[in-house]
Every structure is written in C-alpha cells, then in structure tokens.
N, C-alpha and C positions, 0 to 999 in steps of 0.2 A: 602345748599339746603335741606330743611326739609323733602322732599318727595322722597329722593333717599337714599336707605339703602344698605349697604354691611354687610352681616352677615356671619361670618366664624368660624370654629371650627371643631373638629373631631367627635363629637357626633351628628348624624342627628336629634335625638329626641329633643335635646336642641335647635338646629337651628329651627326646625319645631315649637316648642313652642313659640319662639321669633316671628316668622312669624305670627302665629296665634294671638298673642297679638297685632301686628301692624295692621293686616287686620280685626280685630274684627268688625263685623257689616257691612262690605263691601260685596256687592252682586256680583259685576263684577270683578272676579279674573281670570286671565289667567296665566298659567305656561308654560314656555319654557325650554327645555333642551339645554343649550348652548354648550353641547358636540356634538350635532348633528345639531343645528340651529345657524346661525350667530346672533350676537347681533343686527344687523341691523333690523331683523324681529321684535324683541321685541321693539326696539326704534320706528319703524314705527307705531306699534300698540299704543305705549305710546303717540304718537303725536295726536291720534284720540280721539274724545269725547266718553264717555261711553254711551251705549245704554240705561242705566238705569238712566241717568241724573245726577248721582253722580260721584265722583272720581272712577276711576278703578285702580286696582292693577295688576301690571305685575311682575311676579316672574321669574327671570332667574337663574335656578339651574345650578350647575356645571360650574361656571364662572372661569374655570381653566386657562384662558388666563391671569388672575391676579396673577398667581403663576409662578413658573419656569417650569411648565409642558409644553410639546410640544402638539400642537393641530393640528388636520387635518382640522379644520374649519378655514376659513379666517374671522376674526372679524374686522369690520371697527372701529378702535380705534379713528380715527378722528371724526366720527359721534358721538361716545360715549362722547368724549371730548366736542364737540359742545353742545350736549344735557345737560351735567352736567353744563356747563357754562351759559346756557339759564335759567334765573330765572322765566320765564313765564310758565314753565311746571306745569300742574295741577295734573296729575296722579301720582300715587305712583309706584316707581320702586324699587324692592328688588332683589339684586344679592346675591347668596349664593355660598360659596366655602367650600367643605368638606375637609379642610386641616387645619393644625395648623399654617401655615405661608403663607404670601403673598410675592410676589417679590417686596420689597420696593424700588428697583432700577428703576422700571418701572415708567415712567412719569404718566401714567394713575392711578396707585396705589397712587402716591403722590397727584394727583389731587383729587381722591376720599377721601383720608385721610383729605385733606384740606377743601373740600366743602360739603361732604356728611356725613351722620350718619353711622359710622363704629362700629359694635358690634362684639366683640370677645366672643365666648362662649366656654371656656375651658372645656375639659372633666372632669368629676367628678371622682376622684380616690376613691378607696374603703374606705380610712380612713375618707373621708368627706361626705360619703353617709348619715350618721345619721344627720349631720348638714343640708344637703340638704333637707331631709325629714322634719326636724323641721321647716325650713324656708318656705317650701311649704305650710305646714299646717298653720303656723302663717300668711303668706301673704294672705291666704283665710279666716282669722278670726277665726281659730280654735286653741284650746289650746292642747298642747302635751309637755310633759317634755322630756329631753334628753334621759333618761333611756328607756322610752316608744318608742321614735324614734329609738333608737338602737335596741330594740326588733323588731320593725317593719321591719327594714332592715334584721335582722337575720331570721325572719319568712318568709318574702316575697322573699328575695334574693337580689343579687347585680346588677341585670340588670336594668338600668335606665328607659328603656321603661316600664318594668313591674312595677317598683316602682311608676312611674307617673300614670299608669293605676289604680293601687290599691289605690293611694292617691285620685284620682278622684272618685273612687267607694266609698271610705270611706266618702268623702265630701258629696256625694249624700245621703248616708245612714244616716249620722249624721247631717242632715240639721237643726233639731230642737235643739239638744244638741251638742254644739260645743266643747266638751271636748273628746279627744281621749284617750281611756284606752287600757290596754293590752287585756282585755276581748273582746273589740270591734274588735281588730285586729284578734284575734282567730276566732271570729264569722263571720267576714265579708270577710277578705282577703283570697286569695288562694295561 
C-alpha cells in the first residue's frame, strides 16, 4: 500500500522532515495523537473524502501500540488490519513512533512491514553531523566541502534542529550563489 507509511526513530526533527517531504503540496492534513485518541478515529476520517477534492493526509503521532509500551487507549487493531488490507484507500495515512524499535512479534507490525512503506530514521550521532550537513546542502543543489561542513557544525552546534534551521537559512540566503563558504557561515548563521 503506497499511501500508508510508518515512520519511526528517536529524533523528532528527522521524523518531521520525512513527514513534510511526503505531504508536500497537500492542503488537507489532520494530525491525531494516538496516545490520547484511538486509531479508530483516524481510520474513520481516512475513509472519508477530502473537502478540498484532493487526497488528504492523516497523521497518527505516538503510535506506541506498535511497540512494547503499555497503552491506556484501546486501539482497534482489527480495523487497522482491515484498512491496510483494503487496496481501495485513496487517502494517505502516516503513523509515527518516537522510538528506536517496534515490537516485531506483533501481527500488526508484521503486516505493516509487509504491505506498507516503513521508514526508519536513526538519530544522527555527533561523528556523522558533518556528513549530514554535507548531504543536506548537496541534496538541495549547493556546494560545500567537508572541511567547511565540519566548520558549520562547530560554529552552529550539534543540535540537529538548529543545524537544520541554519541550513535552511543559508539556502535562502545563498539562493543565487550555490557555494557555501566559511565566510558565509560566519556572516549568516548564529
């Protein structure tokens, strides 16, 4: 099922960026917190047609029922199973789990792994931050060498959220000249 995603990992900003990539250009987006609402509510909404005439996106955050964590909310797993097995669903459903592991023993997790798009976003450790910065700039069509990317991390700090924010700021500033220099970093970033 191409329109059902499970995104998990321990860094919220990386999960959020993946969600933003998937929903780019979609106007009708609804988010549910599955730690306080049952999956049934999200699935009922997913079965309805969008008011905007296009596909709608339903995001179910904190789908902890896919992990070993105990939940006070009763989720209708049979309904979720039926929804995943129905190939006629038009809307996009994205479940997120802010954990490093899923409970692979659960039937629903096996079904999701088999039929849905599962994306694991591992946290970026400090030694890979420069490579992350390098890839972010390159994926947006900008040139930066490893030494400058390393300086960027040292200058901005090791918080991934702040790094992403500063990369986006740099991309806006350097829209005409797509080469990032040490001087640009000093002038533009904070």
